[in-house]
N, C-alpha and C positions, 0 to 999 in steps of 0.2 A: 474310344474306338468302338463302333457298333457292330452289330452281328454281321452285316454285309461285308464290312471291311475285314473283320476277323476271319470270316469264311474264305474270302479271297486270298488273304495273306497265308492262311494255313494250307490252302490248296497249292499255292505257288511254292511254298517252302518244300513240299515233297515232290514237286515236278509233275503233278498230274494235270491233265487237261480238263476242261469243263465237260467234254464229251465222255471221258473216262469216268468221271464221277457220276454223270447222269446214267451211264450204262450200269454202274454198280448199284445205283439206287433203283433202277428199273423205271426211270422217268425219261422224258425228252430233254434234249440239250436246252431248248427254250425255257422249259420249266425250271431247270437248274439256274440258268442265267438270271431268271427272276429272283432267285435267292440272293445272288450277289449284287443285284441292282436295287433290291428292296421292294420290288413289285409283287413278290410272293414270299410266303413264309412256309418252312417245312412243319409237318406235323411232328409229334413227340417221337414216334418210332423212327421217322427219317432223320430227325435231329440226332438221335442216338446213333444211328448208322453213319451219319456224316462224321460224328466225333470219332468213331471207331476206324473209319477210312482214313482220316486225316491225322491219326495218332495224337489226338488231343482229347479234351473233355467238352461236354455240353456247356458247362459253366464258362470255360474260356471262350468258346464260340459266342456265347451270349454276353460276354463282357462282365461276368459276375465275380470275377476273382480279384478285381481291384488293380490288376497289372496287365499290360499288354501281353498276349501270348508270345512266348519266346520261340523263335524258329530254330529248332535244334535237330530236326530229322532230315537227313539227306535222302535223295531217291533210293540209293543203295541200302541204307539203313532201314527205310521203309519196306523194301522188298525182303530184308532179312527178318523184320518183325513179323510180317505176314507169313513167311515161311515157318518161323518159330511157332506160330499159332496153329499150324497144321500138324505139328508133331504130336505124338502120344504123350500123356502125362509122365511116363517113365523117361522118355527121350527128353522132355523139357527139364526134368529133374537133373539128368546127367549134364545137360548144357549149362544149367545154373551152377553146378559144381565146378565146371570148367571156368565159368566167368568169375566166380568167387576166387578160385585159385590164381587166376590171371590178375585179378584186382589186388590181391594180397602181394603178389610179386611186384606189381608196378608200384604200390605203396612203399615197399621195402627199397626199391631202387631210388625213389625220391628221397626217402629218409636218410639214405646213405650218402647223398651228395653233400660234400663238405660245406657248401654255401647256399643251402636251399632257399633261404630267405632273400638272397640277392639275385636269384634267377627265376625265369618263368618259362613255360612251354608255349611254343607258337607253331602253328601249322604253316609249312612253307611249301610252295609249289615245287615239284621236282623238276619241271622244265622252266627255263628262263624266258623272259619276254624281251623283245627287242632285236632278236636275231632273224626272225622271219615275220610272216604275216599274223601269227597269233600263237597262243600257248594253251595246252590242254588243262582245264580247270575242273575236271569232273571229280566226283567224290573220292576216287582212288588216285588222284593225281597229286597228292600231298604227302609230306613226311612230317614228323613231329621233331622239333629242334629246341634245344635249350638256348636262351638268349638272356642278356643282361636285363634284369627287371627295370632298372632305372633308365634304360634306353627305349622302353616299350611304352607307347601311348596306352592309356587305360581302355580305349575303345578299339584296341587292335583285334582284328578277326583273323587274318592270315597274312603271310608274307609272300612277296613275289620278287624273285631275283632278277637282276637286269644283265644283259649281255649285249655287246655290240653298241654301235653309235646312234641307233634309230631314235632314242629318247633323249639325246643331247639337245640343247645344253642343260636342261633341267635335271635329268637323271643320267647317271654314267654307269658304265660296266662295272660290276662288283658291288653295286648297291643292292639292298633288299628293300623293296617298297613295302610299307606297312599299310594295310588296307582295313578300313572299318566297314561296318555294315551299312552306314549311311549312304543315301542316294546322292550322287554328286550334283552340286548346284552349278548354274553357269559360271564359267571361269575357274572352276576347280578340277583338278586332275582326278581321274577315276578309272576304274577297270570296267570294261563293257564286255558282255557276252553275246556271242552268236552261237547258239547250241551250247556246247561245252568249251568253245574256243574263246579265250579272252584276249583283249588288247587294252593298251593304256592310251587314252586321249584326254584332251580338255573337253569339258562339257560346253557346248555352245547353245545357240538358240536354233533348234531344229537341225543341228549338225554336230559331228564330233570333230574337234580340231586337232590336227597332228601337233605333237610337241616338237617335231622336226620341221623347221620352216621350209624345207625343200619338198615335203610331202604334202599332197592335197588333203583337204578336209573330206569327210565322209557324211553322207546324209543319214539321219536317224530314221530307220524304217521299223516295221512291226517285228522284225526278226531280232532286233538289237534290244537288250535289256541291261540296265545298270547293275553291277555286281557289288560296288562299294566305292568309297572315296579314299584317295591316298592321304593318310594323315601323319606320315613320318617316313624316315629313311634310316635303315640300319647299315652299319659298316661291317667289314669283316671282323673287326675286333669285338663287335657286340654279339657275334655268333659263337656259342660255346660248344656246339656239336652240330 
């Protein structure tokens, strides 16, 4: 993956717009757009500034690490990182001590679980999908749960509980949909976002097809973006907490 694609992906991962990045760099939006389309290249100082803004490294943006940059920073985490950088060294040192204590406590809890090798942690949305028009999938809309490891696909990213009959007959109330990071292909069921509101549909050609035959399809417009592909279903017995 080249610089243009890496730059665009890193920006989208933290939820910033092209205008916001351009403003932070002190350049016009059209100049920044040129970076993402390959028509322009940033100089070294701007490349370093881009890496700082996007919580990544210049090597990752340039594709020099050998691996694709992993999208691990949510918009809320990005905000917290930038806030942390504004604190004094003494305040940062105090916060690091808190982080280390919490990390130790979390590690102790995992080690104390009697069957740690047979379980895994999965982020699960706190609101179910299928009861209304959508479900909130913002960074603070999830809880962490223990699930049976052998029931969890390797590429699982998060879980989405189902309620109501709106996703029948494919998915039923009580199911927990396992969603990967992959973009749904035509014919695949996936989660789609409008803002932070998510819904489940089949990917079509220029439209989102309802899983419920009684509901109409929706056109794909510029406000809708794919969030992931449904790669499995967990039952109540697969959830341990």
